[in-house]
N, C-alpha and C positions, 0 to 999 in steps of 0.2 A: 717365490720371487720376493726379494727384500727391496722395498722402495724407499727406505730411509735408513739412516745410520751415519757412520763416520769411518774414515780411513785414517789411520795414524802412521806416520813415518817414524823411523828410528831417530831422526833429528828432532822430533817433538812437534813437527808440523802436523796439524790435524785438519782434514777436509771433512766438514760436517755437512751432510746433505739431508739431514732429518726434516727440514722444512722446504726442500727444493720442489717436491712434487705434491700437489694437492691430492692426497690419497682418497678423498671422497669422490673425485671425478675421474682420476686416472687410476684405474684398478688393474690388477694383474690380467683380467680378461681383455681390457682395452689394449694393453701392451702386447698380449698374445696375438691380437688381430693385426698388429703392426710388424709381427715377426718376419714376414716375407719381405717387407720393405727394408728392414734392418739387414737381412741377408743380402739383398741386392746392393745396399750401400757398402757392406763389407766386401762383397765381390768387386765392386767398382774401386774401392780403396786398394785391394790387392792388385788390380790391374794398373792403377797409378804407380804402385810400388814397383811392379815388374817393368813397366814401360817408361816411367818417369814423365808421363804426360797425362793430362786430363782433358776430356773432349771439349769442354767449354772454357778452359783456362787459357786466356789470350793475353799477350802483352799489349801495351798501349797502342802499338801500331797495328793490332789485329792479327798478328801472327801467333801460332801456338808457342806457348812458353813452358819450359820444363817445370815440373813440380817435384822437388827433391826432398822435402821434409820427411816423407815416409821412409826414406832410405837412411836417415840419420842414425838410427840405432844399429845399423848393420855395417860393421867395419870390414870393408873389402875394396879392392881396386874397382874403379868405375862408380863408386858411391861417393857422396860428399866427404865421408869420413873413411880415409884409407889408412892402412897400417903406417904409411909414411907421415900422414897428417897427425895421427895420434902420437907418433914418436916425437914430432916437432912440438906438440903441445906438452908432452912430458918433459922435454928438454927445456921449454920455456918455463914450466913450473919449477924445475930445478934452479934455473937462473933466478926466478923470483925469490925462492927460498934462500939462496946464497947471497944475492946482491942487492935486493930491493927491500926497503923498509915500508914504503907506502905506495899504494896504487890509488889513483883518483880517476873515477869514471866521469867524464863530462859528456852530456848528451841530452837529447830530449826525445820524447815519444818512445817508440819501441827500442831504440838503441840504448836508452837509459833503463826503461822498465824491465825489459827481458833479463838483463844482467842483474838488476836489483832483486827481482823475484827469485831467481836462482840462488843468489847470494843469501837472501833471507831464509830460504828453505834449508840450504845445506850448511851455512855457517852460523846464522842467527844474529840477533841484535847485539850480543855481548862480545862479538869477535874482536873489536878494537880495544876493549878494556882488558882483555886477557894478555898475559905475558907472552913473549916470543915462544917459549916452550909449549904453552897451551895451544898456540897456533901452529905448532910443528915447524917453526921457522918461516912460515909464510908471512907476508907483509900485512900491515893494517890496510883496510880497504875503505875508501870514502866514495860516496856518491854525491855528485853535485851537478846541477845543470838541468834539473827537471823544471826549473823556472829561472827567471832572470834576477833573482834576489841577491843583491850585492852582499848583504850580511851573511848569507849562507856561504858564498864564495870566500869571504873574509875569514869565517870560522875555520874552513878547511885549510886555507893557506896558513893561518895562525897555528893550527895544530901541527901541520907538517913542518913549519919553521921551528916550532918548539922541539919536535923530535930531532931535527937537525942540529939545533944549537945545544941541546942537552945530550947529544950522542947516545940516544936510546936506540940501540939496535946495531945494525951493520954499517953504520955511516962512516966507515973508514975511507970509502972512496966518495967521489963527488956525486955519483949517480945514485941517489937514495930514494928518489921519488919517480914513479912512472905515471905520467898522465896519459890516459887512454881516451881517445875519441872513437867510440866503437864503430862508427860508420867509415872511419878512415884507416883503421889498423887492420892489416891482413897478415896473418902468420904464414 
């Protein structure tokens, strides 16, 4: 059993867990004693995936609330990601490639951070400095709103205005920038 190491993704993202567990106190023998609890947890997760409910997961009013994150990887009718929703996302991606030069995410908390983490993992910090060809036609992406810093907003607006006035990209039509408020946009 390997208790330390790292996992590297093709994008260059590395998850280093070499110092995550104190191997002097948490030994393979200790972990083996927890094996039955881990199996129970895996069985409970499978049940959540099958039923979409967890026994102690309640909404604010005390009624049972669906737990659907475990179904996200499975594209099929009845799950959050259906063939139709994936087709809509692909269509939206094509629209972004063809029509939009800049996307600005405005939000705080999870609505901001979730998108930012995924973007950093899959696109990287150099995305906006690359040419349109290196981005495969996809727009530049800006994140703003993790705080109330006026200077940060101004920098993003200045950058997008520069793109618009210098006609860098697809800006032949007036809709060159898409502002996304992640909690408000539903595809």
